[in-house]
Structures are given as C-alpha cells and as structure tokens.
C-alpha positions, 0 to 999 in steps of 0.5 A: 257184116264181115267180108267172109260172110259177104263172100259166102253169100255171093257164092251161095247166090251164084250157085243157086242162079247157075243151077236155075239157069241150067235147069231152065235150059234143060241141063243137069246140075253138073252143067250149072256147076260148070257155069260157075267155074268155066263160064267162058265155055258153058255160057256160049254152049247155052247161047249157040247150042240147041238148048231152048229156054223152058221157064218153070213157072209159066 
C-alpha cells in the first residue's frame, strides 16, 4: 500500500470514530469534526461537561 492510501484510510477512520463519539454523547456532527481538528478543546468538554454517554446499541 502506498503512503497516500494509508493516510487517507487514517483520516476516514478518524472521522468515523469522532462522529461516533460525538453521536454517543448526544452532540452534533459539527462537534465530531471539532474533535478531529481541536481535540485539546473538545475532548475536555465531553469529559467535564454535562454530556452523558448514551450508547446506541443497548
């Protein structure tokens, strides 16, 4: 596999995981994008804010 394909795969996986995390905490897709670009800001908002984990498949 070329390096470009690996980087693209990493980006796609990071986007999917971030959107899933945001969705499970009741946040919007915009918040998920924020987790990708500014994780130092958005992860503590989830950790210390009022958001409650709500798993999809329970």
